C-alpha positions in Angstrom: 0.0 0.0 0.0 2.8 2.3 0.9 4.4 1.6 -2.4 1.2 2.3 -4.3 0.7 5.6 -2.5 4.2 6.6 -3.4 3.5 5.8 -7.1 0.3 7.9 -7.0 2.1 10.8 -5.3 4.8 10.6 -8.0 2.2 10.8 -10.7 0.5 13.8 -9.1 3.9 15.6 -8.9 4.6 14.8 -12.5 1.2 16.2 -13.5 1.7 19.4 -11.5 5.1 19.9 -13.2 3.6 19.2 -16.6 1.1 22.1 -15.9 3.4 24.4 -14.0 6.5 24.4 -16.2 4.8 25.6 -19.4 2.9 28.2 -17.4 6.0 29.5 -15.8 7.9 29.5 -19.1 5.0 31.4 -20.7 5.0 33.9 -17.8 8.7 34.5 -18.2 8.4 34.9 -21.9 5.6 37.5 -21.4 7.7 39.3 -18.8 10.7 39.6 -21.1 8.6 40.6 -24.1 6.8 43.4 -22.3 8.0 46.8 -23.6 10.0 48.8 -21.1 9.2 52.5 -21.5 9.5 53.8 -17.9 6.4 55.8 -16.8 5.3 56.6 -20.4 1.9 55.8 -21.7 2.3 54.6 -25.3 -0.4 54.5 -27.9 -0.9 53.9 -31.6 -0.5 50.6 -33.5 2.5 48.6 -32.4 4.7 47.6 -35.3 3.1 49.9 -37.8 6.4 51.4 -38.8 9.8 49.6 -39.5 13.1 51.0 -38.2 16.6 49.8 -38.7 18.2 50.3 -35.3 21.7 50.4 -34.0 20.8 47.9 -31.2 18.4 45.1 -32.0 15.0 45.5 -30.3 15.8 49.0 -29.0 15.6 52.6 -30.1 18.9 54.4 -29.3 18.2 58.0 -28.5 20.6 60.9 -27.7 19.1 63.4 -25.1 20.5 66.6 -23.6 20.9 66.5 -19.8 19.9 68.0 -17.6 16.7 69.0 -19.3 13.7 68.8 -16.9 10.3 68.4 -18.6 12.0 66.9 -21.7 14.1 64.3 -20.0 13.2 63.9 -16.3 16.4 62.6 -14.6 20.0 63.6 -14.3 21.6 60.5 -15.9 20.5 58.0 -18.5 19.8 55.4 -15.9 17.4 57.6 -13.9 15.3 58.9 -16.8 11.8 57.4 -16.8 9.6 60.1 -18.5 9.5 63.6 -19.9 8.2 65.0 -23.3 11.1 63.8 -25.5 11.6 60.6 -23.6 8.0 59.6 -24.0 8.0 60.8 -27.6 10.9 58.3 -28.2 8.9 55.7 -26.3 5.9 56.1 -28.6 8.3 55.9 -31.6 9.8 52.7 -30.3 6.4 51.1 -29.5 4.9 52.0 -32.9 8.0 50.5 -34.5 7.6 47.2 -32.6 10.6 47.8 -30.4 10.7 46.8 -26.7 12.9 49.4 -25.0 14.8 52.7 -25.2 18.6 52.9 -25.1 19.7 56.3 -23.9 23.2 57.2 -25.1 25.3 60.3 -24.4 27.2 62.2 -27.1 28.5 65.8 -27.0 26.2 68.3 -28.6 29.0 69.6 -30.8 29.9 66.1 -31.9 26.4 65.2 -32.9 26.1 68.3 -35.0 29.1 67.3 -37.1 27.3 64.2 -38.4 30.3 62.0 -37.4 28.9 60.7 -34.1 27.8 57.1 -34.1 25.9 54.7 -31.8 22.4 56.3 -31.9 19.4 56.2 -34.1 18.0 59.7 -33.4 18.9 62.7 -31.3 15.9 64.3 -29.6 17.8 67.2 -27.9 15.8 70.4 -28.5 17.9 70.9 -31.7 17.0 73.8 -33.9 16.7 73.0 -37.6 19.0 75.3 -39.7 20.2 75.2 -43.3 23.8 75.2 -42.2 23.3 72.1 -40.0 21.4 70.3 -42.8 24.6 70.3 -44.9 26.1 67.6 -42.6 23.0 66.0 -40.9 19.4 65.3 -41.6 16.4 66.6 -39.6 12.9 65.2 -39.2 9.9 67.4 -39.7 9.5 69.9 -36.8 7.9 68.8 -33.5 8.3 72.0 -31.5 8.6 75.7 -32.0 10.9 77.7 -29.7 12.8 81.0 -29.2 15.8 82.0 -27.0 15.3 83.0 -23.4 17.5 85.2 -21.2 18.3 83.7 -17.8 19.7 86.0 -15.1 20.0 86.1 -11.3 16.8 87.3 -9.8 18.2 90.6 -8.6 19.8 91.5 -11.9 18.5 94.5 -13.7 18.4 94.0 -17.4 16.5 95.3 -20.5 17.0 95.1 -24.3 19.5 98.0 -24.2 21.6 97.1 -21.1 22.1 93.5 -22.2 24.5 94.7 -24.9 27.0 95.7 -22.2 26.7 92.5 -20.2 28.8 89.4 -20.0 26.8 86.7 -21.8 27.1 82.9 -21.9 25.8 80.5 -24.5 26.0 76.8 -25.3 28.6 75.6 -27.8 27.0 74.9 -31.2 23.8 76.7 -30.3 22.2 79.1 -32.8 22.0 82.0 -30.3 25.8 82.9 -30.6 25.4 84.0 -34.3 22.1 85.7 -33.6 23.7 87.8 -30.8 26.7 88.8 -32.9 24.7 89.6 -36.0 21.7 91.3 -34.4 22.3 92.3 -30.7 26.0 93.1 -31.2 27.1 92.9 -27.5 30.2 94.8 -26.4 32.0 91.5 -25.5 31.9 88.2 -27.3 29.7 85.7 -25.5 31.5 83.0 -23.5 30.9 79.6 -24.9 30.3 76.5 -22.7 30.4 72.9 -23.8 27.4 71.9 -21.7 24.5 73.4 -19.9 25.6 72.5 -16.4 28.8 74.6 -16.4 26.9 77.4 -18.2 24.4 77.6 -15.4 27.1 77.2 -12.7 29.0 80.2 -14.3 25.8 82.3 -14.0 25.4 81.3 -10.3 29.0 82.1 -9.6 28.8 85.5 -11.2 31.2 84.7 -14.0 28.6 85.9 -16.5 25.6 88.2 -16.1 23.1 86.3 -18.3 22.9 83.0 -20.3 20.8 82.5 -23.4 19.2 79.2 -24.2 15.9 77.9 -25.4 13.1 79.6 -23.5 11.4 76.4 -22.3 14.6 75.2 -20.9 15.6 78.3 -19.0 12.1 78.6 -17.6 12.4 75.1 -16.2 15.9 76.0 -14.8 14.5 79.1 -13.2 11.7 77.2 -11.5 14.1 74.7 -10.0 16.5 77.3 -8.8 14.7 78.1 -5.5 14.5 81.8 -6.4 18.1 82.2 -7.6 17.3 82.7 -11.3 14.6 84.3 -13.3 13.9 84.6 -17.1 14.1 88.3 -17.9 13.2 88.2 -21.6 13.4 86.4 -24.8 14.4 86.9 -28.5 11.8 85.8 -31.0 14.2 83.8 -33.3 11.4 81.7 -34.8 13.2 78.4 -34.3 11.8 74.9 -35.0 13.1 71.8 -33.3 13.5 68.5 -35.2 14.9 65.1 -34.5 18.5 64.7 -35.9 19.8 61.7 -37.8 23.1 61.1 -39.6 23.1 61.5 -43.4 23.4 57.7 -43.8 20.4 56.9 -41.7 17.8 54.7 -43.4 15.1 55.9 -40.9 14.3 59.5 -41.8 11.1 58.8 -43.7 9.9 56.5 -40.9 10.7 59.1 -38.2 8.8 61.7 -40.2 5.8 59.4 -40.4 5.9 58.8 -36.6 6.1 62.5 -35.8 3.3 63.4 -38.1 1.1 60.7 -36.6 1.8 62.1 -33.1 0.9 65.6 -34.2 -2.3 64.4 -35.8 -3.5 62.1 -33.0 -2.8 64.6 -30.2 0.0 62.7 -28.6 2.3 65.8 -28.5 -0.5 67.9 -27.0 -1.0 65.3 -24.2 2.8 65.1 -23.5 3.1 68.9 -23.4 0.2 69.2 -20.9 1.6 66.5 -18.7 5.3 67.3 -18.7 6.0 70.8 -20.0 3.4 73.1 -18.6 4.0 72.0 -14.9 7.8 72.2 -15.5 8.0 75.7 -17.0 5.9 77.5 -14.3 4.8 79.9 -17.0 4.0 80.0 -20.7 7.0 80.9 -22.8 4.8 83.5 -24.7 4.3 85.4 -21.4 8.1 86.2 -21.1 8.8 89.8 -22.2 10.0 90.1 -25.8 13.3 91.8 -26.4 14.1 93.4 -29.7 17.7 93.6 -30.9 
């Protein structure tokens, strides 16, 4: 009897294993196959567009950091949402990809068209004819101008700015705009990244820094009252995704951006990530004329 009971018990265990193993394997397969897009809500038809990506199964994207509202996090490993991050997540999802791969490349290097290891740069990059000679741009997804960030107690207007020490980001369009239109007394100081540029302003090494209005609004809001946005120049800039000249994906990226314009995805992302981050509408900032 004991032997018979052991045989029955063995058969029951085998039956349980026969049911459990496929179930667990299926569960694991589902877990690994689930797209990984941080806190983003993705939409649209999965796999509706084909992309040839640098890394299989992933969309490799170059951000600009720090950039609150656009990329919420201070390093690639901490970013889970933001306008451009979730824009990239929607691109990846609609292309049938499972995750985002965030890569870092210098802004100046990306603009040369020689930087490799990414599929698209979503870095608040202004489309210009000069840049289009060496890289390709998608259709625009955002319109911006250039804001003027100063310490809160700094007195500044469209005349006095010409006598101030100004700071700009290397490779940005504002340097040439200032030299050709504003004509400051001193050449602006050029910084390789936004962090040292903002640090120079905080330390009093420059009197004002000029950068995209949405970004300086976000920086002012996070400064605990240290900074304010005193004005802006209406430069009529449009931002696009940047790809290298040899990219096979430009047409597909254009399709994805147009879809997100048409279906309201960008409006939803702006309401969720940009409006709370800026603290004010960019159009409310006083307009300076050169």
